[in-house]
C-alpha positions as CSV (number, residue, x, y, z in Angstrom):
1,M,20.7,104.5,104.5
2,K,18.4,107.5,104.8
3,Q,16.7,108.5,101.6
4,G,14.9,111.6,103.1
5,S,15.7,113.9,100.2
6,F,14.4,111.4,97.6
7,I,11.2,110.9,99.5
8,K,10.6,114.6,100.1
9,M,11.2,115.3,96.4
10,A,8.8,112.5,95.4
11,L,6.2,113.6,97.9
12,A,6.4,117.2,96.8
13,T,5.9,116.2,93.1
14,A,3.0,113.9,94.0
15,I,1.3,116.6,96.1
16,A,1.6,119.2,93.3
17,L,0.2,116.8,90.7
18,S,-2.7,115.7,92.9
19,L,-3.8,119.2,93.8
20,V,-3.8,120.2,90.1
21,S,-5.5,117.0,89.2
22,G,-8.2,117.5,91.9
23,A,-8.9,121.0,90.9
24,A,-9.1,120.1,87.2
25,V,-11.5,117.3,87.9
26,A,-13.8,119.7,89.8
27,R,-13.7,122.2,86.9
28,D,-14.4,119.7,84.1
29,T,-18.0,120.8,83.6
30,A,-17.8,121.5,79.9
31,P,-17.6,118.5,77.5
32,K,-14.2,118.0,76.0
33,E,-12.1,115.3,74.4
34,K,-11.6,112.3,76.8
35,K,-8.1,111.9,78.1
36,E,-6.2,108.7,77.9
37,A,-6.7,106.7,81.1
38,L,-3.7,106.4,83.4
39,Y,-4.9,103.1,84.8
40,P,-6.8,101.5,81.9
41,N,-6.5,98.0,83.3
42,A,-7.5,98.7,86.8
43,T,-9.6,96.0,88.5
44,R,-11.4,98.7,90.6
45,T,-14.9,99.6,89.3
46,E,-15.0,103.2,88.1
47,P,-17.6,104.9,90.4
48,K,-20.2,107.4,89.1
49,L,-19.5,111.0,90.1
50,D,-22.1,112.7,92.3
51,L,-20.7,116.2,91.9
52,K,-23.6,118.0,90.3
53,S,-23.9,121.3,92.2
54,E,-22.2,124.3,90.6
55,K,-21.8,125.7,94.1
56,D,-19.8,122.6,95.2
57,Q,-17.7,122.7,92.1
58,K,-16.8,126.4,92.7
59,A,-16.0,125.8,96.4
60,I,-13.7,122.8,95.6
61,N,-11.9,124.8,92.9
62,E,-11.4,127.8,95.1
63,G,-10.4,125.7,98.1
64,L,-7.8,123.6,96.2
65,D,-6.5,126.7,94.4
66,A,-6.0,128.4,97.8
67,A,-4.2,125.3,99.1
68,N,-2.0,125.2,95.9
69,N,-1.1,128.9,96.4
70,G,-0.2,128.4,100.1
71,E,-3.2,130.3,101.4
72,K,-3.8,127.8,104.3
73,D,-6.4,129.8,106.3
74,K,-8.5,130.5,103.2
75,A,-8.2,126.9,102.0
76,L,-9.3,125.5,105.4
77,Q,-12.2,127.9,105.7
78,I,-13.6,126.6,102.3
79,L,-12.5,122.9,102.5
80,Q,-13.2,122.0,106.1
81,P,-17.1,122.2,105.9
82,L,-16.9,120.1,102.7
83,A,-14.6,117.6,104.4
84,D,-17.0,117.4,107.4
85,G,-19.9,116.7,105.0
86,S,-21.8,119.6,106.3
87,G,-21.1,121.9,103.4
88,T,-22.1,119.5,100.6
89,S,-24.2,116.5,99.8
90,S,-21.5,115.2,97.3
91,K,-19.3,112.4,98.5
92,Y,-16.9,113.3,95.7
93,A,-16.6,116.9,96.9
94,Q,-16.0,115.6,100.4
95,A,-13.2,113.3,99.3
96,L,-11.5,116.1,97.3
97,A,-11.7,118.4,100.3
98,L,-10.1,115.8,102.5
99,Q,-7.4,115.3,100.0
100,G,-6.6,119.0,100.0
101,I,-6.5,119.1,103.8
102,A,-4.2,116.1,103.8
103,N,-1.8,118.1,101.6
104,L,-1.9,121.1,103.9
105,K,-1.2,118.9,106.9
106,Y,1.7,117.3,105.2
107,N,3.2,120.7,104.2
108,D,2.9,121.7,107.9
109,G,4.9,118.7,109.0
110,D,1.9,116.8,110.4
111,V,2.6,113.6,108.5
112,K,0.5,111.4,110.7
113,G,-2.5,113.8,110.3
114,A,-2.0,113.8,106.6
115,I,-2.0,110.0,106.5
116,T,-5.2,109.8,108.5
117,T,-7.0,112.4,106.4
118,L,-5.8,111.1,103.0
119,K,-7.0,107.6,104.0
120,Q,-10.4,109.1,104.8
121,A,-10.5,110.5,101.3
122,L,-9.6,107.2,99.8
123,D,-12.0,105.2,101.9
124,I,-15.0,107.2,100.7
125,G,-14.5,105.3,97.5
126,V,-16.0,107.8,95.0
127,M,-13.0,109.1,93.1
128,P,-12.3,108.2,89.5
129,N,-9.7,105.6,89.0
130,D,-7.0,108.0,87.8
131,T,-7.4,110.2,90.8
132,Y,-7.9,107.4,93.3
133,F,-4.7,105.5,92.3
134,Q,-2.6,108.7,92.1
135,L,-3.7,109.4,95.7
136,K,-3.2,105.8,96.8
137,Y,0.5,106.1,95.6
138,M,0.8,109.4,97.5
139,Y,-0.6,107.6,100.6
140,V,2.3,105.0,100.2
141,Q,4.8,107.9,100.1
142,F,3.3,109.5,103.2
143,L,3.6,106.2,105.1
144,V,7.3,105.9,104.1
145,A,7.9,109.5,105.2
146,D,6.4,108.5,108.6
147,E,8.6,105.4,108.7
148,Q,5.6,103.1,108.6
149,Y,7.3,100.7,106.3
150,A,5.2,97.5,106.7
151,P,1.9,99.3,106.0
152,A,3.6,101.2,103.2
153,L,4.6,98.0,101.5
154,Q,1.1,96.6,101.8
155,A,-0.4,99.7,100.4
156,L,2.0,99.7,97.5
157,Q,1.2,96.1,96.7
158,E,-2.5,97.0,96.7
159,W,-1.8,99.9,94.4
160,R,0.0,97.7,91.9
161,T,-2.4,94.8,92.1
162,E,-5.6,96.9,91.8
163,G,-4.3,99.5,89.5
164,K,-2.5,97.0,87.3
165,K,0.3,99.6,86.9
166,E,4.1,99.0,86.9
167,T,6.5,101.9,86.9
168,A,10.2,102.3,87.6
169,D,9.6,104.7,90.4
170,S,7.2,102.4,92.1
171,Y,9.8,99.6,92.1
172,G,12.4,102.0,93.3
173,L,10.1,103.0,96.2
174,E,9.5,99.3,96.9
175,G,13.2,98.7,97.1
176,N,13.6,101.5,99.6
177,I,10.8,100.0,101.8
178,D,12.2,96.5,101.6
179,Y,15.6,97.8,102.6
180,R,14.1,99.6,105.6
181,L,12.4,96.3,106.6
182,E,15.8,94.5,106.2
183,K,14.4,92.4,103.4
184,Y,17.6,92.7,101.4
185,P,17.0,90.1,98.7
186,E,13.6,91.6,98.0
187,A,15.2,95.1,97.9
188,I,17.8,93.9,95.3
189,A,15.0,92.4,93.2
190,A,12.9,95.6,93.3
191,I,15.7,98.0,92.5
192,T,17.0,95.7,89.7
193,K,13.4,95.7,88.3
194,A,13.2,99.5,88.6
195,K,16.4,100.0,86.6
196,S,15.2,97.6,83.9
197,M,11.9,99.4,83.3
198,P,11.4,101.3,80.0
199,D,10.4,104.5,81.9
200,A,13.4,104.3,84.3
201,K,15.2,107.5,85.2
202,P,17.6,106.0,87.7
203,Q,17.9,107.8,91.0
204,G,21.2,107.9,92.9
205,S,19.4,106.5,95.9
206,W,18.6,103.3,93.9
207,D,22.2,102.4,93.6
208,Q,22.9,103.3,97.2
209,I,20.1,100.9,98.3
210,L,21.3,98.2,95.9
211,A,24.9,98.5,97.0
212,A,23.9,98.4,100.7
213,S,21.7,95.4,100.1
214,Y,24.5,93.6,98.3
215,A,26.8,94.3,101.2
216,E,24.2,93.0,103.7
217,T,23.8,89.8,101.8
218,G,27.5,89.1,101.6
219,Q,27.8,90.2,98.0
220,G,30.6,92.7,98.6
221,D,32.1,92.3,95.1
222,K,28.8,93.3,93.5
223,A,28.5,96.3,95.8
224,A,32.0,97.4,94.9
225,D,31.5,97.0,91.2
226,L,28.2,99.0,91.4
227,A,29.8,101.8,93.4
228,A,32.8,101.9,91.0
229,A,30.5,102.2,88.0
230,E,28.6,105.0,89.7
231,L,31.9,106.8,90.4
232,A,32.9,106.4,86.8
233,K,29.8,108.2,85.7
234,N,30.3,110.9,88.3
235,P,34.1,111.2,88.9
236,N,33.9,114.5,90.7
237,D,31.1,113.6,93.0
238,P,32.4,113.2,96.6
239,T,29.4,111.1,97.6
240,A,30.1,108.7,94.7
241,L,33.7,108.5,95.8
242,N,32.8,107.7,99.4
243,N,30.3,105.1,98.4
244,A,32.8,103.4,96.0
245,A,35.5,103.4,98.7
246,S,33.2,102.1,101.3
247,A,32.0,99.3,99.1
248,L,35.6,98.3,98.2
249,I,36.6,98.3,101.9
250,Q,33.6,96.1,102.8
251,A,34.7,93.8,100.1
252,Q,38.1,93.8,101.7
253,K,39.6,95.1,98.4
254,Y,42.0,97.3,100.3
255,P,44.6,98.1,97.6
256,E,41.8,99.0,95.2
257,A,40.2,101.2,97.9
258,I,43.6,102.9,98.6
259,S,44.1,103.5,94.9
260,L,40.7,105.0,94.4
261,M,40.9,107.2,97.5
262,E,44.4,108.5,96.6
263,K,43.1,109.5,93.2
264,G,40.4,111.4,94.9
265,R,42.8,113.1,97.3
266,A,45.1,114.1,94.4
267,A,42.1,115.6,92.5
268,G,41.1,117.6,95.6
269,A,38.0,115.6,96.3
270,F,38.8,115.1,100.0
271,K,36.5,117.7,101.7
272,D,36.1,116.3,105.2
273,E,38.1,114.8,108.0
274,K,36.5,111.4,107.7
275,Q,38.0,110.8,104.2
276,Y,41.5,111.4,105.5
277,V,41.0,109.3,108.6
278,N,39.5,106.4,106.6
279,L,42.3,106.4,104.1
280,A,44.9,106.3,106.9
281,K,43.0,103.4,108.5
282,V,42.8,101.5,105.3
283,Y,46.6,101.8,104.8
284,L,47.1,100.3,108.3
285,I,44.6,97.5,107.7
286,D,46.2,96.6,104.4
287,G,49.6,96.7,106.1
288,Q,48.4,94.2,108.7
289,D,47.3,91.9,105.9
290,H,50.6,92.3,104.0
291,T,53.6,92.5,106.2
292,D,55.9,93.1,103.3
293,R,54.4,96.6,102.9
294,Q,53.5,97.2,106.6
295,E,56.2,99.7,107.3
296,A,55.6,101.6,104.0
297,N,51.8,101.7,104.6
298,A,52.3,103.0,108.2
299,A,54.4,105.8,106.9
300,K,51.8,106.6,104.2
301,A,49.0,106.6,106.9
302,G,50.9,109.1,108.9
303,S,51.5,111.2,105.9
304,V,47.8,111.3,105.0
305,L,46.9,112.6,108.4
306,E,49.7,115.2,108.3
307,D,48.4,116.4,104.9
308,G,44.8,116.7,106.3
309,L,46.1,118.6,109.4
310,A,48.2,120.9,107.3
311,K,45.2,121.8,105.1
312,G,43.0,122.4,108.1
313,V,40.5,119.7,107.0
314,V,41.5,117.4,109.8
315,K,41.2,119.0,113.2
316,P,43.6,118.3,116.1
317,S,41.9,115.7,118.4
318,A,42.8,112.8,120.6
319,E,41.5,110.3,118.0
320,V,43.6,111.8,115.2
321,Y,46.8,112.0,117.2
322,K,46.3,108.5,118.6
323,L,45.9,107.2,115.0
324,Q,49.1,108.9,114.1
325,G,50.8,107.3,117.0
326,D,49.4,103.9,116.1
327,A,50.7,104.3,112.5
328,A,54.1,105.2,113.8
329,I,54.1,102.2,116.2
330,T,53.2,99.9,113.2
331,G,56.0,101.4,111.2
332,G,58.5,100.9,114.1
333,N,59.1,104.6,114.6
334,M,58.8,104.8,118.4
335,K,60.0,108.4,118.6
336,A,57.2,109.6,116.3
337,A,54.7,107.4,118.1
338,L,55.6,109.0,121.5
339,A,55.4,112.5,120.1
340,A,51.9,111.8,118.6
341,Y,50.6,110.1,121.8
342,Q,51.9,113.0,123.9
343,K,49.8,115.3,121.7
344,A,46.7,113.0,122.1
345,A,47.0,112.5,125.9
346,P,45.8,116.0,127.1
347,L,42.9,115.9,124.7
348,A,41.7,112.4,125.6
349,K,38.7,111.7,127.9
350,D,40.4,108.8,129.6
351,G,44.0,107.7,130.4
352,E,44.5,105.1,127.7
353,V,46.7,107.2,125.5
354,T,48.7,108.4,128.5
355,L,49.4,104.8,129.4
356,S,50.7,104.3,125.9
357,V,53.0,107.3,126.6
358,A,54.2,105.6,129.8
359,R,55.0,102.4,128.0
360,L,57.1,104.1,125.3
361,Q,58.9,106.1,128.0
362,L,59.7,102.9,129.8
363,Q,61.3,101.5,126.6
364,E,63.5,104.6,126.5
365,N,64.5,104.2,130.1
366,K,62.8,107.5,131.0
367,Y,61.6,106.1,134.3
368,G,60.7,109.4,136.0
369,E,58.5,110.5,133.1
370,A,57.0,107.0,132.8
371,K,56.1,107.0,136.5
372,K,54.3,110.3,136.1
373,A,52.5,109.2,132.9
374,A,51.4,105.9,134.4
375,T,50.1,107.7,137.6
376,D,48.3,110.2,135.4
377,A,46.7,107.5,133.3
378,I,45.4,105.6,136.4
379,S,44.1,108.9,137.9
380,K,42.3,109.7,134.6
381,G,40.9,106.2,134.2
382,V,42.0,103.1,132.2
383,Q,40.2,100.0,131.1
384,H,42.9,97.6,132.3
385,K,43.9,99.0,135.6
386,G,46.1,96.0,136.5
387,Q,48.3,96.5,133.5
388,A,48.6,100.2,134.3
389,Y,49.9,99.4,137.8
390,M,52.4,97.0,136.3
391,V,53.7,99.7,134.1
392,L,54.0,101.9,137.2
393,A,55.8,99.2,139.1
394,E,58.3,98.8,136.3
395,A,58.9,102.6,136.4
396,E,59.5,102.5,140.1
397,R,61.9,99.6,139.6
398,G,63.8,101.7,137.1
399,L,64.0,104.5,139.7
400,K,65.4,101.9,142.3
401,N,62.3,102.5,144.4
402,K,61.5,98.9,145.6
403,P,58.8,99.9,148.1
404,G,57.1,101.9,145.4
405,A,57.3,99.0,142.9
406,I,55.9,96.5,145.5
407,A,53.0,98.8,146.3
408,A,52.2,99.1,142.6
409,M,52.4,95.4,142.1
410,K,50.1,94.7,145.0
411,Q,47.6,96.9,143.3
412,A,48.1,94.9,140.0
413,A,47.6,91.7,142.0
414,Q,44.0,92.8,142.9
415,D,43.1,92.8,139.2
416,P,42.1,89.3,138.0
417,E,43.7,90.0,134.6
418,T,47.1,90.6,136.1
419,S,46.9,88.9,139.5
420,A,48.9,85.8,138.5
421,K,51.8,87.7,137.0
422,A,51.8,90.3,139.7
423,N,51.8,87.7,142.5
424,A,54.7,85.8,140.8
425,W,56.7,89.0,140.8
426,L,55.9,89.7,144.4
427,K,56.9,86.2,145.4
428,T,60.2,86.6,143.6
429,A,60.7,90.0,145.4
430,G,60.2,88.1,148.7
431,T,56.9,89.7,149.6
432,G,54.4,87.2,148.1
433,K,52.4,84.6,149.9
């Protein structure tokens, strides 16, 4: 479950805050009322600032302002000498310059470069606790953005242990990381903790991670309940509808999934082909589990696909027409199945659907058409070639072409899957060993 948008939003917020914070720190030359510490219980010893030069203060302010304003060239011209240590004797100025450059690299898409540079800023070790831990948290987010999940988890744990800070967002981020590391019980615990925190402003991604983690740990009912609750809060959200339906399907609550999806379809919430296809498939699965409604469900599955095709949301394809044919077969409507398979056959990449056409034509004693379809299927490629040759042999028999039937059966005898049956037929026909 990708959470790219969540991470990007969080990163963008963190970058903006840290840039403003860095610039403000550099400008704080006049005495003023002391702000409340953001990390009052941190175990890290607060270092003494060595930024005393007005020239350095001015350069840092100008460089970070330029970075904030998107003036990359100007920002680098000012900040790079400070970051190199050649433009200042202040370690604090050097660290702030490195931070600003890290932000620029991230905004340019150089996430790995941003990680390296931001770590250099942190490792200098001269930043005040509030600035240090804000940047440490940003460092975690950078690592997540680069999919370095194990280092990200370690850095986040360090941030919490040293900073003595607990926030809902940090536990949400931890749940995201745990999920990526396939640590599903830990992800459940982290997201649950995030949602229980006093400062919690639940993200949609939290419930997605939680539901997915429930599903991965065999707790399908909890995943379904969570998704349904989310849909109840956002009844017109197609994403919430899809998540709820998927959770119900994973929990094998097929009637509930059908009911939910049908309500969405009636309300006009079906916006893409996958929703129609999934609903049709669920109807068929439920019919397989409950034979008393198998025929009715098959008809409904076909109707759903017809509705999607008529509205132009579902596009004609081999897969869609084959599904229609499968639904008709399940419902016992062979005529409709044949019509659907015949639409699918020319669009298919292999001969499987064409072979299904041949089988149905055999049932209707259309031997000439079945022979052509079976031949075409073999030519196009089928997974079970022996079975295809047996269909061809039956078509030849129906056409009273015994030599043709024998030739096809000999081909079927070469396939281990059908050799026994084919050889038995050949022996009966007087040509076997």
